[in-house]
N, C-alpha and C positions, 0 to 999 in steps of 0.2 A: 546965540551960542554962549554957554557959560564959560567964563574965563578959567583957563587952566584945565578944562575938561578933556580927558584923554579918551578918544573913541577907539573901539575895537575895529580897526580898519586895516587896509593893506599896508599903510605906512608903519603902524605899530607892529604888525606881523613881520615885516621886514626887519625891524629892529630886534624883536625877540628871537626870531629864527637865526639871524646872523650872530646874536650873542651866544646861543647854544652851539651853533656851528663852530665858532671860534674856540669855545671851551673844549669841544671835542677834538678840534684840530690840535690844540695844545697837548691833549692827552696822547694823541697819535704820535706827535713829535717826541714826547717823552718815551714812548714805547720804542720808536725808531732809534733813539739815542741809547737807551739802556739795553735793548734787545735787537740789535741791527739785523740779526738772522731772521727776525719775524717778518721782514718786508713791509712793515707798517708805513703807510704813506697816505697823503690826502691830495686832492686836486680841486681847484676852483674852475668850475665849468659855467662861465657866464653868470657868476654869482651863486650858483648851486655848489655847495661843498660836498664832495664825495670822500668818504673816509674808509680806509681799509686798516683794520686792526687785528686781522686774522679772521678766518672763515667762520669761527664760532662766536666771535665777540659781538656783544650787543651794540657796539659803536660802529660796526661795519654797515654803513647806510649813507644816505644823503640828507641834507637839510637845505631848505630854501627853494626846492624845485618849483618853478612857475612864478616865483615872486620877483625875480630880477631880470627875467628874459622871457620873451614870448616864443622863442624857437624851441618848442617842446620836443619835437621829433629829434632835432639835432642834439639837444642837450641829453635826451634819454639815450641816444645811441652812444654818445661819448661816455656817459655814466655806466651803461651796460658793459661796454668794452673794458672800462676800468676794473669792474668787479669780476667779470667772466674770465678775463685773462689771468686773474689771481685765484681762480677756482673758488670764488665766494658767491654766496647768494646775493640777490639784488633787492635792496629795500630802499624805499623813499618815504620820508616823513612829509606829508603834504598838508599845507595850511588851507583852510576853507576860503581864505582871502585870495587865492589864485583864480585865474580865469576858469569858469566852469568847463570850458572846452577841454581842459587838461584831463578831466575825468574820462571823457570819451577816448582820448589818445591812450590813456593807461589801459582801459578795457580792451581796446583794439590790439594793444601790444601784449596781451595775455597777462596782465597784472590782476591781482585780487586783493581786497582790503583784509587786513589781519588784526589790526589793533587800533584802539582809540587812546588818546591822551588829552588831558586838560592842560592847556598852556595858560598860566596865571601870572598876574603882575600886581605890584603894589607900589603906589606913590610913596616916596620917602620924605617929602616936605613936611608932612604932619606926624612923622613917626616919633614916638616917645618911648624910651626904654621902659620895660616893666619894673616892678619892684624887685629889690634884691632878694636872692634866693639862697638856699644852702649850697648851690652848685657854684663852682669856679669855671669860667669859660675863657679860653685863650687860644691864640694862634700858636701852633707848635713851632719849634725850631728845627733846623735841619738834621739834628741828631735823633729826632724822635719819629722818624718815618715808620720804622717797624712797629713801634708802640701804637701809633695812630692806625696803621693798617690792620694790626691784629685786633684792636678794639672794634674797628668797623666790621671786620670779618666775623667776630663773635656775635655781633648784633644781627647780621644778615643770615648767619648759619641757622638760626631758629626759624627763619621765614622760608628757607628753601634747603632741602636736604642735599648734603654732599657738595656744597659750594664754598666751604670755609676757606680752603687753600686757594681756590680761584679768586675769591673776593680779597684775600690777603695780597695776592699778586696785583690785582687791580688797584688796591689801596696804595701800595708802594709806588705805583706809576702815577696815581693821582697826586700824591705828595710832591712828585718831581715835575709835574706839569708847570710850565714857566709862570703862568699868571694865577695859579691856584694858591689860596690861603686856607690850609686845612685847620679847622677849628676842633678843639678837644674840650670835652666837658669832664670835670673831675668832681668827685664827692669824697670828702675827707682824704684827699690826696690820691685817690684811685681813679683811673680813667673809666668812664661809664658810657660816654656817647661821643660820636664824631659827626662832622658835617663838612661837605665840600663847599667852596666859595670861590668866586672869581669875579674880577671887574673888567668890563670891556666897554670902553668909551664911558658913557654915563649910566650904564646898566650893570647891576651885579646879579649874578646867577647863584642860586642856592641849590645844592644837589647832594644826593647820597647820604642823607641823615640816617643814623643807625644808633640804637641803644642796646646795651647788653641786657639780657633777660632780667637779671636781679634788680635792675635800676629803673624798670619801666613803670609808667603811671605815677611818677613822683615829680614830674615837672622838668626833666632833663631836656626834652625837646623844646619846650617853651623857652628855657634859658638859652639854648643854642640858637633858636630862631631870633630871639631878641638881640643877642650879641652880634649875630651876622648882619642884621638889618641896621643896627646902630653903627657898626663899622662901615657899612656901605654908605650910609648918610654922611658920616664923618669924612669919608674920602671923596665926597662930592657927587655921589650917584643920585640921579633923580628917580630911578625905578629899580625895583627888585623883581626878579622873575623866578619861577620854578615850574616844574611839570609833575603831574601825578595822574594815576589812573582815575577815570571818572567815578565819583561816588566813594572813593577810597578814604580811609582814615587820614591819609596824608593830605588829600584835598580838603577835607573838613577842617583839619588843623590849620591849614593855610588860610581858609576863609575866616576862621575864628580870629585870625591875626591880621585881617584887613586886606587879604589878597582877593582879587576879582578874577573871574574866568574870562580871559580874552577871547578864547575860541577853543573848540574841540578839534583836534588834529587826527588825521587818519594815516596809519602806516600801510603802505602798499608793497606787495611782494611779487616779483616776476615768477610766474609759474614754471617757466622752462628756461633752459640755458645755463643752469648752474652745474 
């Protein structure tokens, strides 16, 4: 066995899935605090984190199903009750490192697969920041929540029609999540890119990178990635993680910067009961 080699196995999957779950739980708690009427809440079901952030929110789902408990039927029943009583659809992100028998249980309970995602990681012990660029990258202060959220929303709006206000709202909540460090990239004093970041134990998670249209293909994302990885290493993180659609430009950019694909995850949806 090579010293220091990290295998893509169940132990790594537990660490990565728990990191993403904790980051989403922080977001849900921010929603519950800022918008108590939303009913936002999360529940730990034998290690599986079930999140409710509203029926239409992409955060409304579970993480870690089958990784921390073998009581699949019991855990699924509790998770389904959690979502259905809130009139929300039922989604589960499922790692391929779970016991294969879970797939049969999901099919029997009328679930179907709807989405793939690449879960990636990078060791930080050998990370070296890139060369200086024309961009300035920093963590925002508490007075800049709207600036960060509006910049993020501007970048996402060109990717998906009609979601700028939705992404602005999501951005403001992201800034207020308790362990989030929102990064802002500026060019000549103007904000051009944003990225989410959080530290959970010895793993940092990178999420939500966005660049305004007029600043794309100039290196803003590379500067943002380098700054976040450098900060993670400085704070004692051993690993960085991020997720992306398989084959996407985000995945390619991550791989160019030393990220490895740990595994491809499948999201499952309950076909009935919503």
